[in-house]
C-alpha positions, 0 to 999 in steps of 0.5 A: 805474596798474594795477587794485588786487589782490584778496586771496585772502581777499576772493575766498573771502568769502560774497557772499550776506550782506547789507550792514549797514543804514545808520544811521537818519537823524535826524528833520528839524527841524520845518518852518516855515510861511510866517510862519516859525513852528513848525507846531502839534503834532499833534492828540491824541484827546479824552479819554473823557468820564465817563458822565452821572449816572443819578440813582440809577436804571438809566435810562442816558442818559435824563433822569428822568421829569417829576413826575406832575401833580396833579389839582386838580379834586376831582370827577376826583381819585382822592384823598380830600380831608381836608375831606370825611373824616367823622370821625363815621364812627369812632364805632360808636354804642355809646359808651356801650353801649346795650342792644339796639342794634347797633354800627355798622361804622366807617371812616377813609376814608368807606368809599371802598374798601368794595366791595373787601371782596367784589369777588372774589365780588360785582361792582360795580353799575357803573350796571347792574341786576345781578339777582344782587346787587352792591356800589354805591360811589356815595355817597348825596349831597345830603339835603334839610332837614326842611322839604323832605322829599317827600310823595305821596298818590294822587288816583285810584284812592283808597283803597277805591275801586271802579272798572270792570274792563278800562277804561283810566284815569289813575293820579293821584298828588299830589306835594309838595316834589319836582322830578319828570320828571328821570331817567337811562338806567336800563340804563347809569346805575342808582344811578350818581350821588348824589342832588342838590337843586334851588335850592329844596332839593328832591330832583331825580328822578322817580316810578313807579307800580306796581300789584300784584294781591291775593287780597283787600283784607285780604290779610296775606301779603307780596307778591312784589316780583318780580311786579306787574301794572303798572309805569310810570316817570313821565317828565314833571314834574307838571302844574299841579295837582301831579299825576303821571299814568300811563296804564293803557291796558288797565285792570285785570281784575276783582280786588283791587289795591294801587297804590304810588308809588316816588319816586326820585332821577334815577339811580333810587335811592329818595329819602333824607331827613334824619331817621330819624323821618318820614312815608312819602315814598310812598303806597299805595292799595287798590282793587277792580275790578268 
């Protein structure tokens, strides 16, 4: 048989057109594994996890900070303990009023922030000898009983004594009910700790001896505390006779003098007693040098 004839219509057809795409084949059935079981479905992406709780604070994923530790040592805690709050400080002393008597200031918190009132203009004492004035937050501390109040009396020179001028001598002070020879650094711990007592109930501290020049033994004009001829802190304890000694190595020139003791706690604050009416805790003697 000869070749089939091609019609003229077929010869004039546009051969540049593409043939229609063959139909898509159906997806092949899932493959079976070696055991004849169907393959597991494809893994899906895990769902988005919810953000962790923020505990009401804008701290992201960070855990809340641990609670602050409570300082249980009352001597390092910054909290005033209820059992040491002095309720008597709420009374101004004028209930009922007493004519001529001044009402006291009062406090609910033992005056713990007293120095905050003037801190903008008056510095804290802060263990220093502040010549321009300061505010000291240190409490008074331990106060002795009436039976253990300190006392002092000069042994040499005695009152109205006449001594040789410019001759060295030991100023001698008899002391009772006072543990002497205890002192701290006056440049760094001045008034920086409360008064304390020893096991016998006596104030722990030290004494000083100061000599001021006078115009006469009967001088009535007050002296200037900023001026003195001699000043000595007695560092050691009293001797076996109860004397505190201070060597005046050059003696004193011809003239009239007042010599006084200054008994203080270890941190240099003047000693404090338990009652308002008491004899002097210090002594003074007036003498002449010729």
